[in-house]
N, C-alpha and C positions, 0 to 999 in steps of 0.2 A: 504494500500500500504506500503510495506517495505521501510523504509527510508535508503538510501545509502548516506553517507556523501561525500562531495567533496574530503576529504582526502582519503577515501577508493577508490574512483574512480581513483584518481591520482596514488595510490599505486598499484592497482590490475588490472586496465584496460591496460593490457600489450598484446603483441603479443604472440600467442600460438596455438598449434594444436587443432583440433576438436576431436582427438582420435577416429576416426573410425577404427583405428588399433594402435597397439603398437608393435614394434617400428613404427614410422610414415614413410610414403612412401619416404620422403627425405633421409632416411637412407638406401634405397635399393642400391645395388652395382651391377656393370656390371659383376663382378666375378661370380655372380649367374646367370646362363643362362639356355639354353634348357636342357643340360645334367642333371643339378641338379633338374630341374623341372620334367623331365621324371622319375628320381629315386623316387621322391615323389609320382608321379602318380602310379608307379609300386608297391611301398610299400603299397599304399592304396589297390591295387587290390589283393595282396597276403595276406594282413592282414584280419583276420576274422572280426575285429571291423570295418574296412573300408568298407567291403562288406555289413555290416548290417546297417550302418548309412546312411541316405539319404544325398544327396548333395544339395547345393544351386547352381544356375546357373545364371550368369549375362551376358547379351549380350549388347554390346555398338553399338548403331547406331549413327554415327557421323554427319549425314547430317541435315542441317537446311535451310529453305527457306530465312530467313532474320536474321540479326544480332541483338541480344540484347546486349546493351552496357555493362551491368553489368556482363556478362557471363564469367566464368573462366573454363568452361568445354572444353574438346577436341572436336572441331566441325569443320565442313566444310560447308561454305555457298555456296549454289548452287541452281540454278533453273532448273537443268537437272536431272529429276527423273531416267533416265537410269543409272546414276552412282550408284544408289542403287542396280540395278539389277546385276551389276558386283560384287559389294560388297557381296551380298547374296551368289553368287557362291563361293567366297573365304571363307565366313563363313562356308559353307557346308564342304569345304575341311579342315578347321581348326577343325571342329567337328570330322571328320574322323581321323585326326591325334591324337586327344585326345582319342577316343575310341580304337585306336590301342594299347594304353598303359593301359587304365583303364577298357576297356571292354564295350561292347554294353549292354544297358538295365539298367545302373545304375539308382537308384531311385532318383528322384528330388522332394524335398518337398517345394522348394522356387525358383521361377523364377522371374527375374526382367529385364525388357527392359529399358535401360537408354540411354542418349545421351548428346549432340545433341537432335534430335527430333525423337523418335521411330515412331511416327505417320506421319513422312515424307514418310514412305513406303506406296506404293499403297495397295489397298485391296489384289491384287494378291501377292504382296510382303510379306504382313503379313501372308497370307495363306502359302506361300512357306516357310517362316521362321519357323512357328509353325510345319509344316509338317516335316522339317528336324530335328527339336528338338525331336519330338515324335518318329521319326524313330530310333533315336540313344539313347534316354533316356526314362525312364518311369516316367511320372508325377503321383505322388501318389494322391489318393483321400484325400481331406481335406487340400491340400497344399495351399500355398499363391502364386498366379500367378498374378504379377502386371506389369503395364506398365505406363510410364510417358507420359502424354498427353498435347500437346499444344492446348488450346481451339480453336485457330484459324485454326486448321487443321482437325477438326472433326465435324460431325453432328450426329444426332440420329442414322442414318443408319450405320455409321462407328462404333459407340459404340455398336450397335447390333452385328456387325461382331466380335468385340473384345470379346464379351460375347460368341458368337458361337465358337470362337477359343479356349476358355477355360480360358481366363483371368477373375479373380474374384475380382480384386482390381485395382482401377484407382488412379493416382495422377495427379491432374490438377495444372499446373503452373500458378498461379495468380499473385503473387508478390505484387501488389497494385492495387486497383480499381480507384485511383485518376487519372483523365485524364492528369493532368500536369506532374505527376510522370511518367506515361506511355509514354508521349512524350519525356521526358528527357532520358529515357532508350531505346527508339525506340521499344516499344512493346505495340501496341494499341489493346485492347480487352475489349469491353464494358462489364460491370458487368451483364447486361441482358443476354448476351450470355452464360456466365458461369453459371448463375442461371438456365437457360433452359437446359444446358447440364447435370448439376447435377440432375435435376428433371428427365431427360430421363434415366440417369444411375440408378437411384433408381427404376424406372419402369422396367428396364431390369434385375434387381435382383443382381447387383454387391454387394458383401458382405461388402466392405469397400471402402470409397471414401476419399481421402486425398486432401488437398489444401495446396500448398506451398506459403508462404509469405516471403518477405524480408524487414527488417527494416534497415534504414541507407542509403536509395537510395537518389539520388539528388532530390531536391525540396520537399522532405518529411518534414513534421512538426509533432509534437505530435498530433496537432489538426486534420490534414488531415489523419494521420494514424489511429487515433481513429475512424474516419468515416469508413475506410476500415475494421477495426476490428469489428465494429458493424454490418457491412454488412455480414462479414464472420460468425459471431455469428448467424445472421438470416438465412444464408445458411445452417448452422449446418452440416458440413461434419463430417464423423466419426473420422477423424484424421486431425490435423493441424501441419504443420512444419513451424516454424517461425524463419528464419535464419537471423543472422546479416550479412549485406553486407560486403564483404572483398574487400576493395579497394587496389589493388596491380597492378597499371598500368605499373610498371616496369617489371612485369611478364606476364601480360595479355593485349595484344595489344588493344582489343576492349574497355577496360576500359579507354583508353586515350581519348576517345570521350566524356567522362563524365567531366563536368565542376566541378573541385574540389571545387570551391567557393560555389557551390549549395549543397554540401554534408552537412548533419546535424552534429552538434558538438556531442562529446561523451556524454555530459550530456543529449542532446535531444534524442540520441539513447537509453540511459538508461531509460528515461521516456517512450519511445515507448515500450521497453521490459516490463517495469512495467505495462503499460496499457494492454498489451497482457495477462500477468499473471492475472491481476485483472479481466478483462472482461471475459476471457474464464473460469476462476474459478467461476465467478458470474453466468454464464449460464450453469454450470454443467460439465465442462470438467475436466478431471484428468490431472494434470501436470506430464508428464512422466519424463521430465528431460531436461535441457539445452535448447532445441529448439522444443520439441515435446509435443503435447496435444492430448488427445483422449477422446471420450465419455466413460462413466463408463462401458458400456456393450461391448465396442470394445475389441478385443483380446489383443491389446497392453496394455490397462489399466488393463485387467485381469491378464496379465503376470506380470505387475508391482506389483499388489497387492500380487500375489503368489510368488514373488521372482524369476520369470523365465525370466526376461527381459535380452536381449542380445544386443550387439552392433557390427555391422559389417560395411563394406564399404558403405552400403546404409543407414546407420544410425541405429536408434533403431529398434529392431526386436523381434518377439516372437519365432522365430525358434531357435532350439538348436545351440550351438556353433559348427557348422559343417563345413566341407570343402566347399570351394567355387571355382568352375571352372568359369573362366572369358574369354569371347570370344570377339574378335574384337579389333580394334586399341585402344591402351592406357589402355585397361581393366586390372584391378587389381584383382588377385585371391589369394586364400589361400588353400594350401593342406598340411595337417599334420602341422609340425612346420616350415612351409616355407611360404613366400609371393613371388609373382611374378607379373611382369607387362609386357604387350605386348608393342611392338614398337608403336610410336606415330603418324607416318605418313602412308598414304595409300601406297606410293611407297615402303617403307620398309616392310609393312605388306604383300603386294602382292608378293614382291621379296622373302621373307622368305618362304611363302607357295609354290611358284613356285619351290623352291629348295627342297621342301619336309620337311621343318623344322617348328616346332612350333615357333611362332613369339615372343619369350621371349626376352626382352631387358635387364632386370635387375631383381633383387629380393633379398631375404635375407633368410638365414637359422637362425632361432632364437636360441639363447643360453639359458641355463637354467635360467640365470638372467633375460633375456628378458621375459621369460614365467612367472616368479614370479612377475615381475613388471607389466606385462600385466594384470595378475589376480587382482592386487591391483588397477590399474587404472580403469579397467572395473567395479569393484565393486563400486567404487566411482561414475563413470559416470552413471551406471545403477540403483543402489539402493541408492546412496547417503550415503552409510555406508560401512566401511571396518572393519570387525571383525578380530582380531588377531589370535584367535585359529584355525579357519578353514584354514587360509592360512598357519599357522605353521604345521598343520597336513598334508596338501596336499603336501607341498614342503619341509618338514623336516627342517625348519629353526626356529631360535629364533627371532621373529619379532623385538623385541626391540633392539637387537644387530645388526641385518641385516639392519634395517632401522633407526639407531640411529640418523644420521644427518637429515633425513627426518622428524623424530618426533620433532626435535628441530625447524625446519622450521614451522611445523604444530602448534607448541605451539604459535608462533607469530600470526598465523592465528586465533587460538582460542582466543587470547587476543583481536583480532579485531572483533570477533563475527561471523567468517565465518565457523568455525567447533567447535565441542565439542570433547574433549579428555577424555577418562577414561580408566580403566584397561581392558575393553573389546574391545575397538576399537576407530575408528574415525567416526564421523557422520557430514554430511554437514548440516548446519542450513538453514532455509528459506532464510536468506540474502546470505548465501554462495552459493546458487544455481545460483545467478547472476554470480558468479565467479568460478563455478565448474571446468572449464578448468584450472584455476590457481591452484586450489587444486590438481587436477590430475597431473599437471606439476611438483609438488614436487617429484613425484616418477619417473620422466622421466630422466634416467641416462644420456642420450645423451644431452638433453637440459641443464641439470644442469652442464654438463662438459664444454660446450663451450658458453652457454648463447647466441647462435646465433639464435635469434628469428625473425629477420627481414623478413624471408621468409614466416612467418605465418600471418594470419589476426589478428586484435585486438579482444580481448574477447568480448567487448561490441560494 
């Protein structure tokens, strides 16, 4: 186990972004709206490169039957399944608004259904959604087609339907197997049910099964979380995402139901992270980076070994750094050198579509400096290594002069053992992976300018 001193913990356990994008979504502006987004879609359509490259597609399903107290997602708690039927009709119209600008039949190599709870949809609703997607887009053979699954909402029959509809990857929301932790976050799901579902998914032939865990939840201790980690190791999913809980009750109302006194200290969270790294390494998982693990034969681990790892709004990915069309309330997309986000409420979403408008609320057109810094940050987040020469050749810069102040900050991190610096580049050390977000933050011009980090979760 790598030893992290209390001094390092105090110094580098700061608030900071997860860098699923750069610039981060808090930098989006309302000055970027539908008109700017339409231009990006049309430029993709007329450009030969845009026509050739497959797209990623994200669909946000906001509905949940019950409230999980830790949740920071955009969701709507309801016991009325008919609300999803209305939502699907508007999703269909939003797809049509997109294809009017980018054309019908664009190739999709990556599809992800997130939420909320995508499996809130009925069997007929899932069929309808996939039908409308296949009507307007072309799902290419060998693509990654994934859906987030609440184990409480599915059985083997529903998993069979997902396979029939073309999904080849599942992500089960587990968080923690400990009954006391489950009570504290209002999400009761016995480990036996999850084990049975994973076994069913394997029989049905899903290519990859992911399990989501969260450390830092109320009533968690290193000892209780170690039991969960051992159970997950026994379950042996293809991929594991182990996120640090972000307690931001001032921003996310459900989190106000969590008893702050029951949250583990930062030192306990660090121990939980270290246990995860050690246990999953011990049983043969590849550490992908920050919060992801994968079995050596999984496509994510292969991409890491081959230097093809990418990072997008869904986290680490094997797919090329391609455009992402995002559908549904609050969904965030990327087309060309732009980011965009849909409106966050159903009323706003329905109103925009009723008026014949794409429901864009805000976004950002990236500057050249944004693109240079994004390349640097993603190299660190994905490979743990930033080589000077490739960045200089790609962007026609002199790295040492362009990033002079950043290199001075990194020198301090090198003295603390978080990175190594030489004439070729920057490399994150094994200890540095604990704080890789802090290393990446050095290159975040916006964050360095105002140091306003309170909006972000803490790194550990």
